N, CA and C atoms as a LAMMPS dump frame, in Angstrom:
ITEM: TIMESTEP
0
ITEM: NUMBER OF ATOMS
456
ITEM: BOX BOUNDS ff ff ff
-5.0000000000000000e+02 5.0000000000000000e+02
-5.0000000000000000e+02 5.0000000000000000e+02
-5.0000000000000000e+02 5.0000000000000000e+02
ITEM: ATOMS id mol type element x y z
1 1 1 N 0.832 -1.185 0
2 1 2 C 0 0 0
3 1 3 C 0.877 1.248 0
4 2 1 N 0.488 2.225 -0.803
5 2 2 C 1.274 3.449 -0.935
6 2 3 C 1.198 4.294 0.339
7 3 1 N 2.234 5.066 0.565
8 3 2 C 2.284 6.034 1.654
9 3 3 C 1.094 6.984 1.489
10 4 1 N 0.514 7.396 2.593
11 4 2 C -0.684 8.234 2.574
12 4 3 C -0.391 9.67 3.007
13 5 1 N -1.308 10.573 2.68
14 5 2 C -1.232 11.956 3.131
15 5 3 C -1.184 11.963 4.657
16 6 1 N -0.269 12.742 5.202
17 6 2 C -0.087 12.838 6.641
18 6 3 C 1.025 11.955 7.17
19 7 1 N 1.456 10.967 6.369
20 7 2 C 2.556 10.089 6.772
21 7 3 C 3.889 10.817 6.673
22 8 1 N 4.83 10.407 7.509
23 8 2 C 6.207 10.871 7.353
24 8 3 C 6.779 10.162 6.134
25 9 1 N 7.361 10.912 5.239
26 9 2 C 7.928 10.34 4.016
27 9 3 C 9.151 9.495 4.361
28 10 1 N 9.24 8.276 3.826
29 10 2 C 10.43 7.46 4.066
30 10 3 C 11.695 8.146 3.529
31 11 1 N 12.729 8.143 4.338
32 11 2 C 14.009 8.716 3.922
33 11 3 C 14.663 7.823 2.871
34 12 1 N 15.472 8.432 2.024
35 12 2 C 16.214 7.665 1.024
36 12 3 C 17.464 8.433 0.626
37 13 1 N 18.416 7.694 0.081
38 13 2 C 19.603 8.239 -0.575
39 13 3 C 19.763 7.469 -1.863
40 14 1 N 19.728 8.164 -2.986
41 14 2 C 19.865 7.53 -4.296
42 14 3 C 20.865 8.313 -5.135
43 15 1 N 21.467 7.651 -6.098
44 15 2 C 22.366 8.309 -7.046
45 15 3 C 21.533 8.925 -8.173
46 16 1 N 21.939 10.127 -8.589
47 16 2 C 21.253 10.754 -9.715
48 16 3 C 21.94 10.393 -11.03
49 17 1 N 21.438 10.936 -12.105
50 17 2 C 21.945 10.623 -13.44
51 17 3 C 23.374 11.11 -13.671
52 18 1 N 23.953 11.84 -12.714
53 18 2 C 25.352 12.261 -12.796
54 18 3 C 26.216 11.554 -11.759
55 19 1 N 25.615 10.593 -11.034
56 19 2 C 26.361 9.835 -10.039
57 19 3 C 26.431 10.492 -8.667
58 20 1 N 25.767 11.638 -8.502
59 20 2 C 25.745 12.32 -7.204
60 20 3 C 24.697 11.694 -6.296
61 21 1 N 24.978 11.657 -5.011
62 21 2 C 24.018 11.153 -4.038
63 21 3 C 23.028 12.262 -3.688
64 22 1 N 21.75 11.916 -3.773
65 22 2 C 20.667 12.834 -3.419
66 22 3 C 19.85 12.155 -2.332
67 23 1 N 19.627 12.874 -1.235
68 23 2 C 18.846 12.342 -0.122
69 23 3 C 17.641 13.239 0.127
70 24 1 N 16.546 12.641 0.542
71 24 2 C 15.38 13.442 0.905
72 24 3 C 15.745 14.431 2.003
73 25 1 N 16.58 13.996 2.931
74 25 2 C 16.988 14.857 4.043
75 25 3 C 17.688 16.137 3.577
76 26 1 N 18.256 16.126 2.361
77 26 2 C 18.921 17.315 1.826
78 26 3 C 17.973 18.509 1.737
79 27 1 N 16.668 18.249 1.678
80 27 2 C 15.687 19.304 1.442
81 27 3 C 14.884 19.669 2.684
82 28 1 N 15.067 18.931 3.787
83 28 2 C 14.331 19.22 5.02
84 28 3 C 14.585 20.655 5.478
85 29 1 N 13.518 21.343 5.778
86 29 2 C 13.622 22.714 6.248
87 29 3 C 13.921 23.725 5.159
88 30 1 N 14.159 23.251 3.942
89 30 2 C 14.554 24.138 2.841
90 30 3 C 13.532 24.2 1.708
91 31 1 N 13.091 23.013 1.246
92 31 2 C 12.216 22.959 0.072
93 31 3 C 11.167 21.872 0.219
94 32 1 N 10.014 22.117 -0.41
95 32 2 C 9.042 21.055 -0.62
96 32 3 C 9.588 20.181 -1.738
97 33 1 N 9.236 18.91 -1.729
98 33 2 C 9.736 17.983 -2.739
99 33 3 C 8.563 17.357 -3.486
100 34 1 N 8.646 17.388 -4.817
101 34 2 C 7.739 16.619 -5.655
102 34 3 C 8.511 15.356 -6.022
103 35 1 N 8.12 14.239 -5.42
104 35 2 C 8.789 12.958 -5.633
105 35 3 C 7.935 12.139 -6.584
106 36 1 N 8.465 11.916 -7.772
107 36 2 C 7.723 11.28 -8.839
108 36 3 C 8.383 9.953 -9.208
109 37 1 N 7.644 8.868 -9.065
110 37 2 C 8.126 7.55 -9.486
111 37 3 C 7.553 7.249 -10.858
112 38 1 N 8.387 6.687 -11.731
113 38 2 C 7.922 6.309 -13.066
114 38 3 C 8.565 4.979 -13.436
115 39 1 N 7.9 4.208 -14.311
116 39 2 C 8.389 2.844 -14.602
117 39 3 C 9.776 2.795 -15.254
118 40 1 N 9.922 3.335 -16.457
119 40 2 C 11.184 3.182 -17.18
120 40 3 C 11.459 4.371 -18.091
121 41 1 N 12.736 4.738 -18.199
122 41 2 C 13.172 5.72 -19.185
123 41 3 C 12.932 5.175 -20.59
124 42 1 N 12.791 6.072 -21.521
125 42 2 C 12.656 5.756 -22.945
126 42 3 C 11.33 5.096 -23.327
127 43 1 N 10.351 5.083 -22.436
128 43 2 C 9.042 4.549 -22.798
129 43 3 C 8.113 5.727 -23.078
130 44 1 N 7.092 5.506 -23.873
131 44 2 C 6.237 6.582 -24.373
132 44 3 C 5.591 7.443 -23.305
133 45 1 N 4.843 6.834 -22.406
134 45 2 C 4.126 7.613 -21.396
135 45 3 C 5.115 8.3 -20.455
136 46 1 N 6.156 7.592 -20.045
137 46 2 C 7.153 8.179 -19.134
138 46 3 C 7.842 9.378 -19.78
139 47 1 N 8.249 9.222 -21.03
140 47 2 C 8.907 10.32 -21.733
141 47 3 C 7.974 11.516 -21.827
142 48 1 N 6.713 11.269 -22.149
143 48 2 C 5.744 12.358 -22.238
144 48 3 C 5.571 13.089 -20.919
145 49 1 N 5.449 12.332 -19.822
146 49 2 C 5.285 12.957 -18.507
147 49 3 C 6.513 13.773 -18.118
148 50 1 N 7.695 13.19 -18.276
149 50 2 C 8.913 13.87 -17.846
150 50 3 C 9.215 15.091 -18.715
151 51 1 N 8.879 15.021 -19.995
152 51 2 C 9.071 16.187 -20.871
153 51 3 C 8.046 17.281 -20.553
154 52 1 N 6.838 16.914 -20.17
155 52 2 C 5.849 17.912 -19.757
156 52 3 C 6.34 18.657 -18.519
157 53 1 N 6.947 17.936 -17.591
158 53 2 C 7.534 18.578 -16.41
159 53 3 C 8.693 19.49 -16.821
160 54 1 N 9.519 19.028 -17.744
161 54 2 C 10.633 19.846 -18.256
162 54 3 C 10.097 21.167 -18.82
163 55 1 N 8.987 21.091 -19.543
164 55 2 C 8.432 22.276 -20.192
165 55 3 C 7.815 23.256 -19.197
166 56 1 N 7.522 22.818 -18.004
167 56 2 C 6.951 23.658 -16.944
168 56 3 C 7.889 23.73 -15.74
169 57 1 N 9.173 23.538 -15.962
170 57 2 C 10.141 23.348 -14.881
171 57 3 C 10.138 24.428 -13.793
172 58 1 N 9.984 25.703 -14.112
173 58 2 C 10.004 26.702 -13.037
174 58 3 C 8.918 26.494 -11.973
175 59 1 N 7.869 25.783 -12.295
176 59 2 C 6.828 25.483 -11.31
177 59 3 C 7.268 24.382 -10.348
178 60 1 N 8.263 23.588 -10.757
179 60 2 C 8.655 22.403 -9.993
180 60 3 C 10.085 22.433 -9.463
181 61 1 N 10.887 23.346 -9.952
182 61 2 C 12.251 23.534 -9.442
183 61 3 C 12.445 25.034 -9.273
184 62 1 N 12.421 25.466 -8.002
185 62 2 C 12.553 26.89 -7.701
186 62 3 C 13.038 27.043 -6.26
187 63 1 N 12.97 28.229 -5.726
188 63 2 C 13.477 28.465 -4.367
189 63 3 C 12.715 27.686 -3.31
190 64 1 N 11.481 27.272 -3.616
191 64 2 C 10.616 26.632 -2.631
192 64 3 C 10.371 25.146 -2.895
193 65 1 N 10.697 24.674 -4.107
194 65 2 C 10.307 23.32 -4.519
195 65 3 C 11.426 22.64 -5.293
196 66 1 N 11.558 21.324 -5.088
197 66 2 C 12.51 20.512 -5.847
198 66 3 C 11.791 19.285 -6.397
199 67 1 N 11.919 19.062 -7.686
200 67 2 C 11.39 17.881 -8.356
201 67 3 C 12.458 16.797 -8.366
202 68 1 N 12.086 15.586 -7.952
203 68 2 C 12.962 14.419 -8.016
204 68 3 C 12.188 13.304 -8.699
205 69 1 N 12.721 12.774 -9.778
206 69 2 C 12.066 11.695 -10.522
207 69 3 C 12.855 10.407 -10.319
208 70 1 N 12.16 9.312 -9.976
209 70 2 C 12.807 8.055 -9.592
210 70 3 C 12.323 6.92 -10.474
211 71 1 N 13.27 6.138 -10.998
212 71 2 C 12.934 4.885 -11.692
213 71 3 C 13.951 3.821 -11.289
214 72 1 N 13.689 2.599 -11.689
215 72 2 C 14.606 1.491 -11.391
216 72 3 C 15.691 1.335 -12.442
217 73 1 N 15.801 2.292 -13.339
218 73 2 C 16.858 2.26 -14.347
219 73 3 C 18.216 2.556 -13.713
220 74 1 N 19.29 2.142 -14.387
221 74 2 C 20.641 2.446 -13.907
222 74 3 C 20.951 3.929 -14.121
223 75 1 N 21.955 4.434 -13.39
224 75 2 C 22.318 5.836 -13.569
225 75 3 C 22.807 6.101 -14.992
226 76 1 N 23.388 5.111 -15.623
227 76 2 C 23.902 5.287 -16.992
228 76 3 C 22.75 5.464 -17.972
229 77 1 N 21.715 4.668 -17.816
230 77 2 C 20.52 4.802 -18.654
231 77 3 C 19.894 6.172 -18.431
232 78 1 N 19.799 6.581 -17.175
233 78 2 C 19.177 7.863 -16.848
234 78 3 C 19.985 9.039 -17.397
235 79 1 N 21.303 8.911 -17.404
236 79 2 C 22.146 9.982 -17.94
237 79 3 C 21.861 10.187 -19.429
238 80 1 N 21.824 9.105 -20.19
239 80 2 C 21.562 9.201 -21.626
240 80 3 C 20.142 9.72 -21.877
241 81 1 N 19.182 9.217 -21.112
242 81 2 C 17.792 9.649 -21.247
243 81 3 C 17.674 11.161 -20.994
244 82 1 N 18.283 11.647 -19.906
245 82 2 C 18.22 13.073 -19.58
246 82 3 C 18.867 13.915 -20.674
247 83 1 N 19.998 13.465 -21.185
248 83 2 C 20.677 14.204 -22.253
249 83 3 C 19.824 14.238 -23.513
250 84 1 N 19.258 13.103 -23.868
251 84 2 C 18.448 13.01 -25.091
252 84 3 C 17.203 13.889 -25.021
253 85 1 N 16.584 13.95 -23.846
254 85 2 C 15.323 14.674 -23.701
255 85 3 C 15.484 16.083 -23.114
256 86 1 N 16.72 16.475 -22.788
257 86 2 C 16.953 17.801 -22.226
258 86 3 C 16.353 17.974 -20.84
259 87 1 N 16.429 16.934 -20.027
260 87 2 C 15.875 16.975 -18.666
261 87 3 C 16.945 17.504 -17.717
262 88 1 N 16.657 18.618 -17.072
263 88 2 C 17.647 19.282 -16.231
264 88 3 C 17.308 19.203 -14.751
265 89 1 N 16.531 18.24 -14.362
266 89 2 C 16.241 17.996 -12.952
267 89 3 C 16.746 16.594 -12.627
268 90 1 N 16.955 16.288 -11.349
269 90 2 C 17.55 14.999 -10.991
270 90 3 C 16.661 13.8 -11.343
271 91 1 N 17.262 12.863 -12.058
272 91 2 C 16.644 11.552 -12.298
273 91 3 C 17.387 10.588 -11.385
274 92 1 N 16.675 10.015 -10.435
275 92 2 C 17.299 9.168 -9.423
276 92 3 C 17.129 7.699 -9.751
277 93 1 N 18.187 6.938 -9.506
278 93 2 C 18.211 5.514 -9.809
279 93 3 C 17.899 4.674 -8.573
280 94 1 N 16.81 3.929 -8.667
281 94 2 C 16.398 2.979 -7.621
282 94 3 C 16.79 1.57 -8.079
283 95 1 N 17.936 1.505 -8.76
284 95 2 C 18.386 0.273 -9.411
285 95 3 C 18.844 -0.794 -8.415
286 96 1 N 19.655 -0.359 -7.421
287 96 2 C 20.168 -1.35 -6.468
288 96 3 C 20.31 -0.743 -5.085
289 97 1 N 19.822 -1.394 -4.053
290 97 2 C 19.004 -2.604 -4.138
291 97 3 C 17.726 -2.322 -4.935
292 98 1 N 17.461 -3.206 -5.865
293 98 2 C 16.43 -2.986 -6.883
294 98 3 C 15.07 -2.649 -6.277
295 99 1 N 14.613 -1.412 -6.534
296 99 2 C 13.288 -0.991 -6.116
297 99 3 C 13.117 -0.714 -4.635
298 100 1 N 14.198 -0.594 -3.888
299 100 2 C 14.091 -0.423 -2.439
300 100 3 C 13.291 0.824 -2.055
301 101 1 N 13.567 1.951 -2.701
302 101 2 C 12.845 3.183 -2.374
303 101 3 C 11.405 3.108 -2.859
304 102 1 N 11.196 2.565 -4.049
305 102 2 C 9.826 2.393 -4.564
306 102 3 C 9.005 1.518 -3.622
307 103 1 N 9.602 0.48 -3.102
308 103 2 C 8.908 -0.388 -2.132
309 103 3 C 8.57 0.382 -0.856
310 104 1 N 9.513 1.199 -0.371
311 104 2 C 9.279 1.966 0.857
312 104 3 C 8.079 2.899 0.701
313 105 1 N 7.859 3.387 -0.513
314 105 2 C 6.72 4.271 -0.78
315 105 3 C 5.477 3.499 -1.222
316 106 1 N 5.599 2.171 -1.359
317 106 2 C 4.454 1.342 -1.705
318 106 3 C 4.038 1.406 -3.158
319 107 1 N 4.99 1.709 -4.049
320 107 2 C 4.647 1.853 -5.465
321 107 3 C 5.451 0.927 -6.378
322 108 1 N 6.034 -0.139 -5.828
323 108 2 C 6.81 -1.062 -6.653
324 108 3 C 5.919 -2.208 -7.122
325 109 1 N 5.921 -2.477 -8.419
326 109 2 C 5.171 -3.587 -9.004
327 109 3 C 6.115 -4.783 -9.08
328 110 1 N 5.912 -5.734 -8.196
329 110 2 C 6.807 -6.9 -8.101
330 110 3 C 6.823 -7.723 -9.39
331 111 1 N 5.682 -7.861 -10.052
332 111 2 C 5.625 -8.659 -11.284
333 111 3 C 6.392 -8.008 -12.422
334 112 1 N 6.292 -6.698 -12.545
335 112 2 C 6.942 -5.982 -13.649
336 112 3 C 8.373 -5.567 -13.317
337 113 1 N 8.704 -5.524 -12.014
338 113 2 C 10.052 -5.137 -11.618
339 113 3 C 10.331 -3.657 -11.725
340 114 1 N 9.278 -2.839 -11.581
341 114 2 C 9.445 -1.394 -11.695
342 114 3 C 8.401 -0.686 -10.839
343 115 1 N 8.578 0.609 -10.712
344 115 2 C 7.603 1.428 -9.984
345 115 3 C 6.394 1.688 -10.866
346 116 1 N 5.233 1.813 -10.236
347 116 2 C 4.065 2.339 -10.925
348 116 3 C 4.178 3.862 -10.864
349 117 1 N 3.21 4.552 -11.414
350 117 2 C 3.258 6.014 -11.483
351 117 3 C 2.741 6.637 -10.185
352 118 1 N 3.628 6.765 -9.218
353 118 2 C 3.273 7.369 -7.942
354 118 3 C 3.928 8.721 -7.788
355 119 1 N 3.169 9.686 -7.288
356 119 2 C 3.711 11.016 -7.027
357 119 3 C 3.368 11.407 -5.6
358 120 1 N 4.35 11.961 -4.909
359 120 2 C 4.199 12.369 -3.52
360 120 3 C 4.725 13.79 -3.375
361 121 1 N 3.911 14.677 -2.842
362 121 2 C 4.382 16.017 -2.524
363 121 3 C 4.664 16.025 -1.026
364 122 1 N 5.917 16.311 -0.722
365 122 2 C 6.434 16.238 0.65
366 122 3 C 6.797 17.649 1.084
367 123 1 N 6.289 18.056 2.246
368 123 2 C 6.571 19.411 2.707
369 123 3 C 7.973 19.509 3.311
370 124 1 N 8.325 20.697 3.722
371 124 2 C 9.671 20.971 4.224
372 124 3 C 10.001 20.22 5.508
373 125 1 N 8.982 19.729 6.195
374 125 2 C 9.188 18.951 7.418
375 125 3 C 9.22 17.452 7.143
376 126 1 N 9.081 17.051 5.874
377 126 2 C 9.157 15.64 5.526
378 126 3 C 7.833 14.896 5.628
379 127 1 N 6.715 15.626 5.637
380 127 2 C 5.387 15.018 5.718
381 127 3 C 4.739 15.021 4.333
382 128 1 N 4.132 13.888 3.962
383 128 2 C 3.434 13.789 2.678
384 128 3 C 2.159 14.621 2.768
385 129 1 N 2.007 15.577 1.862
386 129 2 C 0.845 16.476 1.863
387 129 3 C -0.118 16.206 0.716
388 130 1 N 0.307 15.465 -0.296
389 130 2 C -0.558 15.145 -1.436
390 130 3 C 0.048 13.942 -2.138
391 131 1 N -0.796 13.097 -2.696
392 131 2 C -0.293 11.935 -3.431
393 131 3 C -1.299 11.482 -4.474
394 132 1 N -0.779 10.877 -5.507
395 132 2 C -1.597 10.193 -6.511
396 132 3 C -0.795 8.993 -6.999
397 133 1 N -1.477 7.873 -7.204
398 133 2 C -0.831 6.675 -7.737
399 133 3 C -1.672 6.177 -8.896
400 134 1 N -1.04 6.103 -10.064
401 134 2 C -1.698 5.605 -11.269
402 134 3 C -1.045 4.302 -11.697
403 135 1 N -1.784 3.501 -12.434
404 135 2 C -1.244 2.279 -12.998
405 135 3 C -0.22 2.586 -14.08
406 136 1 N 0.454 1.563 -14.544
407 136 2 C 1.525 1.734 -15.539
408 136 3 C 1.086 2.478 -16.802
409 137 1 N -0.079 2.188 -17.387
410 137 2 C -0.406 2.857 -18.647
411 137 3 C -1.025 4.243 -18.504
412 138 1 N -1.301 4.685 -17.276
413 138 2 C -2.08 5.905 -17.067
414 138 3 C -1.219 7.097 -16.694
415 139 1 N -1.126 8.067 -17.598
416 139 2 C -0.354 9.284 -17.344
417 139 3 C -1.014 10.118 -16.254
418 140 1 N -0.197 10.882 -15.555
419 140 2 C -0.689 11.773 -14.502
420 140 3 C -0.91 13.173 -15.061
421 141 1 N -1.715 13.95 -14.371
422 141 2 C -2.01 15.328 -14.754
423 141 3 C -1.142 16.27 -13.919
424 142 1 N -0.146 16.881 -14.539
425 142 2 C 0.769 17.718 -13.77
426 142 3 C 0.098 18.971 -13.24
427 143 1 N -1.051 19.366 -13.794
428 143 2 C -1.781 20.508 -13.242
429 143 3 C -2.237 20.228 -11.818
430 144 1 N -2.482 18.962 -11.512
431 144 2 C -2.853 18.59 -10.146
432 144 3 C -1.686 18.815 -9.194
433 145 1 N -0.462 18.589 -9.657
434 145 2 C 0.722 18.842 -8.821
435 145 3 C 0.798 20.327 -8.472
436 146 1 N 0.555 21.166 -9.487
437 146 2 C 0.635 22.612 -9.291
438 146 3 C -0.393 23.054 -8.25
439 147 1 N -1.604 22.56 -8.351
440 147 2 C -2.646 22.901 -7.372
441 147 3 C -2.23 22.471 -5.969
442 148 1 N -1.684 21.274 -5.861
443 148 2 C -1.26 20.773 -4.546
444 148 3 C -0.126 21.615 -3.972
445 149 1 N 0.838 21.99 -4.807
446 149 2 C 1.947 22.837 -4.339
447 149 3 C 1.436 24.211 -3.912
448 150 1 N 0.485 24.751 -4.651
449 150 2 C -0.066 26.06 -4.312
450 150 3 C -0.77 26.049 -2.966
451 151 1 N -1.239 24.879 -2.548
452 151 2 C -1.97 24.793 -1.283
453 151 3 C -1.039 24.687 -0.062
454 152 1 N 0.262 24.502 -0.293
455 152 2 C 1.212 24.397 0.838
456 152 3 C 1.534 25.752 1.436
């Protein structure tokens, strides 16, 4: 079961597409976090969602908010994907231990070996304030993220 609104967000440390370690704790007291899980780089729906976020980036990466996108792909795959699509926000690798962070948030599909489309808005104190979880084929509406961020 996915983490719910009001829950303390599980802490994590993951490598980004440049090999840097990114931890949720890095943003405590500083920024709200939009934590977005997606199945795989280079797939149609995922590419569309991540490029839509790229096109609206100032709403999701600014003085008050940080976007973090997580998949079970390797950092090498994520690096090429980010370069190809012009993604300038952190793509985090939940590759090994495989799916550990996705499992902690309750969005790992054991049969497929990847995360489903889960999004969590975490406030500066580390509390989940909004969430949506969609199945693998169902794209999310980023306008809903904006509304949720505006309510913080």
